[in-house]
C-alpha positions in Angstrom: 0.0 0.0 0.0 1.5 3.3 -1.1 0.8 6.3 1.1 3.2 8.7 -0.6 0.5 10.8 -2.2 -1.5 11.2 1.0 1.6 11.9 3.0 2.7 14.6 0.6 -0.7 16.2 0.5 -0.7 16.4 4.3 2.8 17.8 4.5 2.1 20.5 2.0 -0.9 21.9 3.9 1.4 23.8 6.3 5.0 24.2 7.3 6.1 22.1 10.2 8.2 23.6 13.0 11.1 21.7 14.7 9.0 21.5 17.9 6.1 20.0 16.0 8.3 17.3 14.6 9.7 16.5 18.0 6.2 16.4 19.6 4.8 14.2 16.8 7.7 11.7 17.1 7.4 11.8 20.9 3.6 11.1 20.9 4.1 8.3 18.3 6.9 6.7 20.3 4.8 6.7 23.5 1.7 5.4 21.7 3.6 2.6 19.9 5.6 1.7 23.0 2.3 1.3 24.9 0.6 -0.7 22.2 3.6 -2.9 21.9 3.4 -3.5 25.7 6.9 -2.1 26.4 7.7 -0.2 29.5 10.3 2.6 29.5 12.9 0.5 31.3 12.5 -2.6 29.1 12.5 -0.6 25.8 15.5 1.5 26.8 17.4 -1.7 27.7 16.6 -3.2 24.3 17.7 0.1 22.6 20.9 0.3 24.6 20.1 3.7 26.0 19.2 5.0 29.5 15.5 5.4 30.6 16.2 9.1 31.1 17.4 9.4 27.4 14.3 7.5 26.2 12.1 9.9 28.3 13.7 12.9 26.5 12.7 11.3 23.2 9.2 10.3 24.2 8.4 13.7 25.7 9.9 15.7 22.8 12.7 17.3 24.8 15.5 16.8 22.3 16.0 15.8 18.7 16.9 12.2 18.0 19.3 10.7 15.6 17.4 9.0 12.7 19.4 5.8 13.4 17.9 5.6 16.9 14.4 6.3 15.5 14.9 3.4 13.1 16.1 1.2 16.0 13.0 2.1 17.9 10.8 1.0 14.9 12.7 -2.2 14.5 12.5 -3.1 18.2 8.7 -2.3 18.3 8.3 -4.1 14.9 6.6 -1.1 13.3 7.1 0.8 10.1 9.0 4.1 9.9 5.8 5.9 9.0 4.4 4.9 12.4 7.0 7.0 14.2 7.8 9.8 11.7 4.3 10.7 10.4 0.7 11.3 11.5 -0.8 8.6 9.3 0.6 5.6 11.2 -2.8 3.9 11.7 -3.0 3.5 7.9 0.0 1.1 8.0 -0.6 -2.6 7.7 2.6 -4.5 7.8 6.3 -3.9 8.4 8.7 -4.9 5.6 10.6 -7.9 7.1 13.9 -6.9 5.6 13.6 -3.5 7.3 13.4 -5.2 10.7 16.8 -6.9 10.3 18.8 -4.3 8.4 21.2 -2.2 10.3 20.8 1.5 9.5 23.9 3.2 10.8 25.0 6.8 10.0 26.8 5.6 6.9 23.8 3.7 5.5 21.5 6.6 6.2 23.9 9.0 4.6 24.2 6.8 1.5 20.4 6.8 1.3 20.4 10.6 1.5 22.9 10.8 -1.4 20.9 8.3 -3.4 17.6 10.3 -3.1 19.4 13.6 -3.7 20.9 12.2 -6.9 17.5 10.8 -7.9 16.2 14.4 -7.8 19.3 15.5 -9.9 20.4 17.8 -7.1 23.9 18.7 -6.4 24.9 19.3 -2.7 24.8 23.0 -3.5 21.3 22.7 -4.9 20.2 20.8 -1.8 21.8 23.4 0.5 19.9 26.1 -1.5 16.6 24.3 -1.1 17.1 23.9 2.6 17.9 27.6 2.8 14.7 28.5 0.9 12.8 26.4 3.4 14.4 28.6 6.2 16.6 25.7 7.3 20.1 26.7 6.1 22.7 24.0 6.0 26.1 24.2 4.5 27.3 22.0 1.7 30.1 20.7 4.0 27.6 19.6 6.6 25.4 17.9 4.0 28.5 16.1 2.6 29.4 14.9 6.1 25.9 13.5 6.6 26.1 11.7 3.2 29.5 10.2 4.2 28.1 9.0 7.5 30.4 11.3 9.4 27.6 13.4 11.0 24.4 12.3 12.6 21.2 13.0 10.8 18.6 14.2 13.2 14.8 13.7 12.8 14.3 17.5 12.3 16.8 17.6 9.3 15.4 14.2 8.1 11.9 15.7 7.9 13.2 18.6 5.8 15.0 16.2 3.4 12.0 14.1 3.0 10.0 17.1 1.8 12.7 18.1 -0.7 13.0 14.5 -1.9 9.2 14.2 -2.0 9.1 10.8 -0.4 7.7 9.3 2.8 9.8 7.6 5.5 8.9 4.1 4.4 10.2 4.8 0.9 13.4 6.2 2.3 14.1 3.0 4.3 12.4 0.3 2.2 13.8 1.3 -1.3 16.4 -1.1 -2.5 19.5 0.9 -3.4 21.9 -0.2 -6.1 24.5 -2.5 -4.6 22.5 -3.5 -1.6 
C-alpha cells in the first residue's frame, strides 16, 4: 500500500516547525511503546540507552538521531511511518527486511545521497533548497551527513523528505543499487 500521495498532501498543507516534529515523534513513540506493551525500562534496555534518554525522546525534549528512530521502529516491529508521520494507523505490515537491516549513520547518509541524486540535485542545490525552506545547512555539513560522518537528526530528516518528495517508508524500504 503506497501512502506517498496522502503523506505529501498532508505535508504541503502547512510548514512544520522543529518543535512540532519532536512532539509528533514523541507522541508516536509513546503510543507505539504502549501498544507494543513495552515499559520505558524494558525498551531503553533493548535500545541500549538509558531510561532518562528515552524519556527525553518520548516527551519531545530533544532531537533524536534517525538511526535511533529506526532502531525504535525495529524493536517495536513497526514501520518508519508509524513513528515519523501522523498517518501511522493506515499502515498494515512492516517490511521484514527492514526489521533486520542495520541502519547506521553511513547507510542513512548513503540513502540521502541516493535520493538527492534521484532528484538530480547537487549538494549546493540541496543546500539552497534547505535555505529556501528557512533551514540553512552548509554543503560541507550535508556532505558529512552523506558520508556518515555526521548524525542526521529527525528534524533535518523531515526537511530532506520534503525536498526528496518521499515518505519515511520509501526512504528506508527502497532497495539501493549495490544492496
